[in-house]
TORPA-4810 file (N, C-alpha, C, O; in nm, 3 decimals):
<nodes>
NODE_1_14.233_12.178_20.613_14.268_12.186_20.755_14.182_12.133_20.817_14.075_12.143_20.757_X
NODE_2_14.170_12.069_20.928_14.062_12.011_21.025_14.126_11.964_21.120_14.222_11.888_21.120_X
NODE_3_14.026_12.048_21.262_14.117_12.040_21.365_13.983_12.013_21.454_13.871_12.051_21.419_X
NODE_4_14.012_11.936_21.581_13.887_11.916_21.625_13.945_11.923_21.793_14.059_11.969_21.804_X
NODE_5_13.880_11.883_21.915_13.902_11.899_22.058_13.865_11.762_22.081_13.795_11.688_22.012_X
NODE_6_13.913_11.744_22.172_13.871_11.604_22.246_13.845_11.655_22.384_13.947_11.702_22.436_X
NODE_7_13.750_11.658_22.451_13.655_11.699_22.615_13.704_11.582_22.695_13.764_11.494_22.634_X
NODE_8_13.687_11.571_22.813_13.688_11.503_22.935_13.583_11.530_23.010_13.558_11.650_23.007_X
NODE_9_13.503_11.462_23.083_13.368_11.477_23.152_13.438_11.415_23.292_13.478_11.299_23.308_X
NODE_10_13.441_11.524_23.390_13.497_11.488_23.494_13.340_11.509_23.615_13.277_11.615_23.617_X
NODE_11_13.303_11.393_23.700_13.126_11.405_23.727_13.206_11.361_23.896_13.305_11.291_23.917_X
NODE_12_13.109_11.442_24.002_13.113_11.370_24.111_12.988_11.336_24.187_12.962_11.347_24.307_X
NODE_13_12.917_11.290_24.081_12.811_11.163_24.122_12.823_11.122_24.007_12.897_11.148_23.911_X
NODE_14_12.718_11.036_24.035_12.675_10.880_23.972_12.598_10.915_23.801_12.596_10.840_23.703_X
NODE_15_12.532_11.081_23.818_12.426_11.085_23.732_12.478_11.121_23.597_12.585_11.180_23.583_X
NODE_16_12.410_11.088_23.509_12.411_10.998_23.347_12.480_11.184_23.306_12.421_11.284_23.345_X
NODE_17_12.569_11.187_23.249_12.615_11.326_23.178_12.577_11.368_23.087_12.594_11.489_23.073_X
NODE_18_12.497_11.285_22.964_12.529_11.231_22.806_12.317_11.268_22.776_12.266_11.280_22.664_X
NODE_19_12.233_11.279_22.922_12.143_11.283_22.918_12.074_11.406_22.949_12.141_11.470_23.029_X
NODE_20_11.947_11.475_22.913_11.915_11.593_22.978_11.980_11.738_22.928_11.961_11.845_22.985_X
NODE_21_12.056_11.717_22.818_12.097_11.859_22.765_11.996_11.913_22.647_11.948_11.848_22.555_X
NODE_22_11.975_12.075_22.683_11.838_12.135_22.614_11.899_12.241_22.529_11.954_12.334_22.587_X
NODE_23_11.896_12.239_22.351_11.939_12.307_22.300_11.820_12.440_22.288_11.702_12.413_22.311_X
NODE_24_11.861_12.584_22.250_11.775_12.670_22.241_11.886_12.766_22.133_12.009_12.759_22.125_X
NODE_25_11.783_12.858_22.055_11.803_12.896_21.951_11.853_13.019_21.981_11.774_13.078_22.056_X
NODE_26_12.002_13.117_21.941_12.075_13.218_21.949_12.025_13.319_21.876_11.964_13.420_21.910_X
NODE_27_12.078_13.254_21.705_12.045_13.347_21.629_12.126_13.292_21.500_12.223_13.220_21.519_X
NODE_28_12.080_13.332_21.346_12.124_13.318_21.219_12.195_13.428_21.184_12.157_13.539_21.223_X
NODE_29_12.306_13.413_21.107_12.315_13.568_21.011_12.429_13.475_20.893_12.497_13.373_20.908_X
NODE_30_12.411_13.555_20.790_12.478_13.525_20.647_12.655_13.581_20.714_12.659_13.688_20.776_X
NODE_31_12.787_13.499_20.694_12.880_13.557_20.710_13.007_13.531_20.716_12.996_13.426_20.780_X
NODE_32_13.147_13.545_20.696_13.239_13.504_20.625_13.302_13.403_20.771_13.285_13.442_20.886_X
NODE_33_13.366_13.292_20.741_13.464_13.141_20.814_13.557_13.143_20.726_13.541_13.134_20.604_X
NODE_34_13.664_13.155_20.787_13.766_13.112_20.707_13.794_13.186_20.558_13.871_13.139_20.474_X
NODE_35_13.736_13.281_20.544_13.737_13.311_20.430_13.613_13.255_20.300_13.631_13.276_20.180_X
NODE_36_13.521_13.201_20.343_13.431_13.115_20.279_13.255_13.158_20.352_13.228_13.149_20.471_X
NODE_37_13.143_13.211_20.226_13.065_13.272_20.286_12.959_13.142_20.341_12.948_13.044_20.268_X
NODE_38_12.897_13.147_20.449_12.830_13.041_20.528_12.693_13.130_20.551_12.674_13.237_20.495_X
NODE_39_12.604_13.070_20.638_12.547_13.094_20.696_12.533_13.036_20.850_12.469_12.934_20.874_X
NODE_40_12.585_13.097_20.931_12.579_13.034_21.037_12.474_13.045_21.145_12.425_13.148_21.192_X
NODE_41_12.446_12.897_21.182_12.327_12.940_21.274_12.384_12.872_21.454_12.439_12.768_21.491_X
NODE_42_12.344_12.970_21.510_12.429_12.964_21.661_12.301_12.883_21.727_12.184_12.921_21.719_X
NODE_43_12.362_12.729_21.812_12.257_12.678_21.920_12.312_12.729_22.064_12.422_12.785_22.065_X
NODE_44_12.247_12.711_22.175_12.372_12.691_22.256_12.265_12.579_22.386_12.146_12.602_22.405_X
NODE_45_12.321_12.493_22.439_12.304_12.406_22.522_12.302_12.453_22.686_12.401_12.424_22.754_X
NODE_46_12.214_12.509_22.735_12.270_12.596_22.887_12.234_12.487_23.003_12.204_12.525_23.116_X
NODE_47_12.240_12.346_22.969_12.268_12.316_23.066_12.401_12.213_23.093_12.496_12.183_23.020_X
NODE_48_12.364_12.172_23.231_12.575_12.108_23.265_12.515_11.952_23.233_12.517_11.853_23.306_X
NODE_49_12.478_11.963_23.137_12.443_11.800_23.049_12.497_11.800_22.910_12.449_11.882_22.832_X
NODE_50_12.595_11.713_22.867_12.571_11.690_22.716_12.488_11.648_22.643_12.410_11.560_22.678_X
NODE_51_12.489_11.719_22.493_12.376_11.666_22.419_12.484_11.516_22.389_12.590_11.506_22.451_X
NODE_52_12.443_11.419_22.300_12.536_11.390_22.186_12.457_11.280_22.101_12.343_11.259_22.142_X
NODE_53_12.497_11.210_21.995_12.430_11.129_21.868_12.304_11.223_21.781_12.201_11.189_21.724_X
NODE_54_12.376_11.368_21.805_12.255_11.464_21.714_12.283_11.490_21.589_12.390_11.507_21.531_X
NODE_55_12.147_11.490_21.545_12.115_11.495_21.386_12.051_11.674_21.363_11.962_11.729_21.428_X
NODE_56_12.125_11.722_21.264_12.108_11.820_21.212_12.072_11.860_21.054_12.121_11.834_20.944_X
NODE_57_11.992_11.916_21.089_11.961_11.946_20.920_11.944_12.101_20.906_11.896_12.154_21.006_X
NODE_58_11.971_12.180_20.809_11.941_12.301_20.779_11.933_12.329_20.665_12.030_12.310_20.592_X
NODE_59_11.820_12.381_20.616_11.786_12.440_20.468_11.774_12.629_20.467_11.714_12.705_20.543_X
NODE_60_11.842_12.652_20.371_11.825_12.804_20.369_11.703_12.790_20.211_11.686_12.710_20.120_X
NODE_61_11.648_12.911_20.251_11.550_12.922_20.108_11.513_13.084_20.090_11.502_13.156_20.189_X
NODE_62_11.499_13.123_19.987_11.460_13.307_19.986_11.320_13.302_20.009_11.236_13.243_19.940_X
NODE_63_11.302_13.372_20.114_11.150_13.397_20.173_11.068_13.398_20.080_11.074_13.477_19.985_X
NODE_64_10.968_13.298_20.097_10.833_13.309_20.020_10.862_13.215_19.926_10.783_13.216_19.832_X
NODE_65_10.963_13.120_19.918_11.025_13.046_19.786_11.013_12.914_19.838_11.064_12.905_19.949_X
NODE_66_10.948_12.777_19.783_10.966_12.626_19.827_11.128_12.594_19.780_11.207_12.526_19.845_X
NODE_67_11.148_12.646_19.681_11.317_12.607_19.649_11.411_12.619_19.742_11.436_12.733_19.781_X
NODE_68_11.488_12.502_19.801_11.565_12.512_19.849_11.741_12.532_19.798_11.802_12.448_19.732_X
NODE_69_11.790_12.643_19.839_11.903_12.685_19.808_12.021_12.617_19.858_12.115_12.575_19.791_X
NODE_70_12.003_12.611_20.003_12.170_12.561_20.025_12.094_12.430_20.134_11.973_12.412_20.125_X
NODE_71_12.183_12.341_20.239_12.106_12.273_20.257_12.235_12.207_20.309_12.329_12.191_20.230_X
NODE_72_12.244_12.173_20.422_12.345_12.091_20.484_12.292_12.003_20.590_12.199_12.050_20.655_X
NODE_73_12.330_11.896_20.617_12.279_11.761_20.680_12.396_11.741_20.805_12.502_11.734_20.743_X
NODE_74_12.419_11.731_20.914_12.483_11.663_21.045_12.453_11.513_21.100_12.336_11.479_21.111_X
NODE_75_12.533_11.444_21.128_12.470_11.290_21.205_12.638_11.325_21.275_12.746_11.369_21.235_X
NODE_76_12.573_11.269_21.412_12.640_11.192_21.521_12.747_11.317_21.562_12.869_11.317_21.578_X
NODE_77_12.657_11.411_21.568_12.737_11.580_21.661_12.722_11.525_21.784_12.652_11.433_21.824_X
NODE_78_12.807_11.606_21.842_12.814_11.627_22.024_12.801_11.769_22.013_12.857_11.831_21.923_X
NODE_79_12.705_11.842_22.135_12.740_11.935_22.219_12.746_11.980_22.329_12.647_11.995_22.401_X
NODE_80_12.879_12.013_22.366_12.925_12.056_22.558_12.809_12.098_22.621_12.720_12.166_22.570_X
NODE_81_12.814_12.046_22.760_12.746_12.114_22.874_12.761_12.296_22.878_12.868_12.338_22.922_X
NODE_82_12.672_12.382_22.841_12.661_12.503_22.892_12.784_12.601_22.786_12.884_12.667_22.812_X
NODE_83_12.702_12.563_22.648_12.833_12.629_22.551_12.712_12.671_22.428_12.599_12.624_22.410_X
NODE_84_12.779_12.772_22.359_12.698_12.794_22.214_12.829_12.739_22.115_12.948_12.720_22.139_X
NODE_85_12.744_12.724_21.991_12.839_12.642_21.900_12.737_12.744_21.750_12.633_12.809_21.761_X
NODE_86_12.802_12.725_21.655_12.759_12.770_21.523_12.756_12.660_21.445_12.847_12.577_21.439_X
NODE_87_12.643_12.657_21.381_12.643_12.537_21.234_12.675_12.603_21.134_12.633_12.717_21.120_X
NODE_88_12.735_12.561_21.069_12.759_12.656_20.925_12.763_12.589_20.865_12.829_12.485_20.872_X
NODE_89_12.647_12.649_20.727_12.604_12.624_20.631_12.665_12.673_20.492_12.633_12.788_20.464_X
NODE_90_12.748_12.608_20.399_12.858_12.686_20.319_12.802_12.704_20.165_12.803_12.620_20.076_X
NODE_91_12.753_12.843_20.160_12.712_12.914_20.028_12.774_12.873_19.928_12.706_12.922_19.838_X
NODE_92_12.887_12.796_19.861_12.953_12.817_19.761_13.021_12.922_19.693_13.051_13.029_19.746_X
NODE_93_13.047_12.888_19.567_13.101_13.003_19.521_13.069_13.104_19.432_13.145_13.169_19.360_X
NODE_94_12.854_13.115_19.455_12.833_13.185_19.407_12.791_13.297_19.448_12.745_13.281_19.561_X
NODE_95_12.782_13.436_19.403_12.763_13.569_19.523_12.619_13.552_19.559_12.520_13.510_19.501_X
NODE_96_12.644_13.595_19.667_12.524_13.639_19.794_12.465_13.745_19.758_12.531_13.843_19.725_X
NODE_97_12.303_13.749_19.756_12.277_13.794_19.669_12.135_13.905_19.817_12.056_13.850_19.894_X
NODE_98_12.151_14.007_19.806_12.065_14.099_19.903_11.935_14.046_19.889_11.866_14.034_19.788_X
NODE_99_11.909_14.015_20.013_11.718_14.016_20.047_11.711_13.907_20.178_11.794_13.864_20.258_X
NODE_100_11.566_13.885_20.156_11.522_13.807_20.288_11.499_13.626_20.254_11.412_13.570_20.187_X
NODE_101_11.618_13.569_20.333_11.618_13.455_20.355_11.534_13.383_20.496_11.532_13.430_20.609_X
NODE_102_11.466_13.253_20.445_11.394_13.149_20.555_11.528_13.030_20.587_11.583_12.954_20.507_X
NODE_103_11.548_13.045_20.709_11.617_12.961_20.752_11.539_12.817_20.846_11.477_12.839_20.950_X
NODE_104_11.548_12.734_20.815_11.462_12.589_20.856_11.593_12.503_20.956_11.695_12.446_20.916_X
NODE_105_11.558_12.516_21.049_11.683_12.457_21.159_11.610_12.334_21.249_11.543_12.361_21.349_X
NODE_106_11.628_12.205_21.204_11.604_12.053_21.263_11.676_11.989_21.348_11.756_11.914_21.293_X
NODE_107_11.682_11.990_21.491_11.766_11.930_21.514_11.734_11.818_21.657_11.675_11.849_21.760_X
NODE_108_11.797_11.677_21.621_11.714_11.566_21.741_11.826_11.468_21.749_11.921_11.446_21.675_X
NODE_109_11.784_11.413_21.867_11.841_11.294_21.906_11.720_11.192_21.951_11.602_11.169_21.921_X
NODE_110_11.840_11.137_22.057_11.744_11.008_22.108_11.587_10.991_22.204_11.493_10.914_22.223_X
NODE_111_11.657_11.161_22.256_11.560_11.214_22.344_11.470_11.303_22.319_11.363_11.311_22.379_X
NODE_112_11.519_11.397_22.203_11.429_11.550_22.220_11.480_11.578_22.023_11.570_11.551_21.943_X
NODE_113_11.319_11.664_22.033_11.376_11.724_21.863_11.351_11.866_21.849_11.232_11.900_21.853_X
NODE_114_11.439_11.954_21.832_11.393_12.058_21.828_11.388_12.119_21.680_11.476_12.087_21.600_X
NODE_115_11.272_12.220_21.636_11.294_12.297_21.540_11.261_12.445_21.564_11.206_12.504_21.657_X
NODE_116_11.326_12.491_21.422_11.292_12.689_21.460_11.278_12.706_21.287_11.348_12.642_21.210_X
NODE_117_11.212_12.769_21.260_11.221_12.867_21.119_11.247_13.005_21.136_11.153_13.079_21.164_X
NODE_118_11.357_13.048_21.124_11.419_13.216_21.109_11.426_13.276_21.024_11.408_13.218_20.917_X
NODE_119_11.452_13.403_21.021_11.473_13.469_20.877_11.579_13.565_20.934_11.587_13.638_21.033_X
NODE_120_11.673_13.526_20.808_11.805_13.687_20.787_11.783_13.737_20.686_11.743_13.672_20.590_X
NODE_121_11.810_13.903_20.678_11.826_13.958_20.587_11.967_13.988_20.577_12.050_13.983_20.668_X
NODE_122_11.985_14.017_20.460_12.102_14.055_20.391_12.105_14.150_20.319_12.066_14.119_20.206_X
NODE_123_12.138_14.279_20.332_12.172_14.416_20.256_12.235_14.393_20.110_12.275_14.299_20.041_X
NODE_124_12.222_14.522_20.101_12.320_14.517_19.969_12.474_14.589_19.988_12.567_14.598_19.908_X
NODE_125_12.461_14.630_20.114_12.600_14.699_20.105_12.658_14.542_20.181_12.769_14.506_20.143_X
NODE_126_12.602_14.472_20.260_12.633_14.317_20.321_12.687_14.260_20.252_12.805_14.229_20.269_X
NODE_127_12.619_14.227_20.152_12.567_14.165_20.019_12.756_14.182_19.944_12.851_14.109_19.916_X
NODE_128_12.720_14.322_19.942_12.867_14.310_19.864_13.003_14.329_19.939_13.103_14.355_19.871_X
NODE_129_13.017_14.314_20.107_13.106_14.333_20.146_13.135_14.163_20.167_13.244_14.127_20.211_X
NODE_130_13.034_14.068_20.134_13.068_13.944_20.172_13.129_13.910_20.036_13.245_13.869_20.029_X
NODE_131_13.054_13.926_19.929_13.125_13.887_19.819_13.225_13.950_19.717_13.244_13.917_19.600_X
NODE_132_13.293_14.062_19.799_13.412_14.125_19.748_13.517_14.059_19.850_13.624_14.037_19.794_X
NODE_133_13.514_14.025_19.972_13.581_13.989_20.050_13.617_13.784_20.059_13.723_13.750_20.112_X
NODE_134_13.574_13.735_20.034_13.530_13.629_20.012_13.666_13.554_19.951_13.711_13.601_19.846_X
NODE_135_13.716_13.471_19.995_13.822_13.398_19.903_13.744_13.254_19.795_13.747_13.239_19.673_X
NODE_136_13.701_13.196_19.867_13.606_13.119_19.718_13.537_13.192_19.661_13.422_13.199_19.703_X
NODE_137_13.579_13.287_19.531_13.492_13.291_19.416_13.556_13.280_19.276_13.676_13.258_19.268_X
NODE_138_13.504_13.290_19.199_13.539_13.290_19.054_13.539_13.427_19.015_13.452_13.511_19.037_X
NODE_139_13.696_13.446_18.927_13.674_13.583_18.908_13.737_13.539_18.779_13.841_13.472_18.776_X
NODE_140_13.649_13.590_18.639_13.717_13.575_18.489_13.811_13.720_18.500_13.787_13.824_18.561_X
NODE_141_13.917_13.683_18.420_14.002_13.821_18.372_13.940_13.868_18.291_13.872_13.807_18.209_X
NODE_142_13.953_13.991_18.299_13.891_14.064_18.177_13.914_14.047_18.060_13.822_14.073_17.983_X
NODE_143_14.058_13.995_17.994_14.073_13.925_17.836_13.963_13.828_17.809_13.917_13.834_17.694_X
NODE_144_13.921_13.757_17.875_13.864_13.652_17.835_13.734_13.662_17.768_13.694_13.579_17.685_X
NODE_145_13.665_13.776_17.810_13.556_13.827_17.676_13.596_13.857_17.558_13.555_13.791_17.463_X
NODE_146_13.688_13.964_17.541_13.778_14.000_17.456_13.813_13.908_17.359_13.781_13.927_17.242_X
NODE_147_13.879_13.804_17.396_13.927_13.704_17.293_13.823_13.623_17.232_13.800_13.579_17.120_X
NODE_148_13.749_13.617_17.390_13.622_13.533_17.300_13.513_13.563_17.211_13.461_13.471_17.147_X
NODE_149_13.470_13.691_17.198_13.414_13.799_17.068_13.545_13.782_16.928_13.507_13.770_16.812_X
NODE_150_13.650_13.784_16.954_13.744_13.785_16.879_13.760_13.671_16.767_13.777_13.677_16.645_X
NODE_151_13.746_13.547_16.875_13.761_13.424_16.815_13.628_13.382_16.803_13.633_13.271_16.751_X
NODE_152_13.525_13.409_16.823_13.387_13.383_16.767_13.371_13.464_16.638_13.301_13.430_16.543_X
NODE_153_13.458_13.596_16.647_13.416_13.685_16.495_13.502_13.577_16.379_13.458_13.547_16.268_X
NODE_154_13.633_13.530_16.439_13.707_13.491_16.329_13.652_13.335_16.295_13.703_13.296_16.190_X
NODE_155_13.570_13.243_16.352_13.521_13.171_16.384_13.423_13.182_16.266_13.425_13.079_16.198_X
NODE_156_13.370_13.240_16.239_13.264_13.279_16.209_13.279_13.327_16.011_13.215_13.294_15.911_X
NODE_157_13.398_13.418_16.039_13.455_13.464_15.886_13.548_13.359_15.833_13.592_13.374_15.719_X
NODE_158_13.596_13.215_15.930_13.648_13.092_15.843_13.503_13.008_15.769_13.514_12.933_15.672_X
NODE_159_13.383_13.035_15.829_13.297_12.987_15.782_13.249_13.031_15.674_13.231_12.936_15.598_X
NODE_160_13.210_13.156_15.616_13.194_13.216_15.530_13.295_13.204_15.451_13.238_13.220_15.342_X
NODE_161_13.426_13.183_15.422_13.530_13.186_15.343_13.544_13.067_15.322_13.633_13.067_15.236_X
NODE_162_13.509_12.929_15.348_13.495_12.796_15.327_13.346_12.799_15.238_13.347_12.747_15.127_X
NODE_163_13.218_12.861_15.291_13.111_12.868_15.238_13.139_12.898_15.116_13.099_12.814_15.035_X
NODE_164_13.191_12.982_15.075_13.234_13.124_14.967_13.309_12.981_14.862_13.258_12.946_14.755_X
NODE_165_13.428_12.919_14.920_13.519_12.883_14.825_13.447_12.775_14.728_13.453_12.758_14.606_X
NODE_166_13.356_12.690_14.861_13.264_12.555_14.802_13.162_12.622_14.692_13.107_12.548_14.610_X
NODE_167_13.145_12.727_14.692_13.015_12.761_14.615_13.094_12.813_14.456_13.030_12.841_14.355_X
NODE_168_13.264_12.817_14.469_13.261_12.805_14.335_13.340_12.745_14.265_13.405_12.784_14.168_X
NODE_169_13.332_12.632_14.321_13.427_12.533_14.273_13.258_12.429_14.206_13.271_12.321_14.148_X
</nodes>
C-alpha cells in the first residue's frame, strides 16, 4: 500500500519557490515503521523554499567497521518548505543487534550538498523490543528442528542398512 500527497505552492511574488531551501539534521533512530524495523533519519528544511531533485544516500555500519550493513538511495525527492521529514532505511528480516552504529547521510541537489555522519546506539532492551514487535520476521516453528534431527537419524540408519546389505551380497 503506497500513499502520497500532492502539494500546491501559492506565492504572492515572482521569487523562485524551489531554490534556496536548506537541510538541517534533526536526529537518527532505530524504530518500527508500519511494523518494519528501520533506521529513521530525520532532516528539516527550515526555509520557506522547496528543495527538489534531491538525491539521498544513507549507509549504516557497525561503529568502527567499514562494512556497510544497510544502505538506501533515493533520487528525485522533494522536501516541502518549513518541514521535517524522516528518510527510512529498511533493516530487513534479520534481528536488530544491540550496539553502536554509524550512519552516513549524504543529500544533494543541483545547488548544494549536505553530509553528516552520526552515531545511534541500540540498547539490549530496545533491540529485544524491536525484534519482538516487528511484523517482518522469520519464525521457525519448534517442531522443525525436532523433525530435522529425526529425519537425519533415519537417513543415517538407512545408509547403514544399505551398506550392510551390499557387504553381505
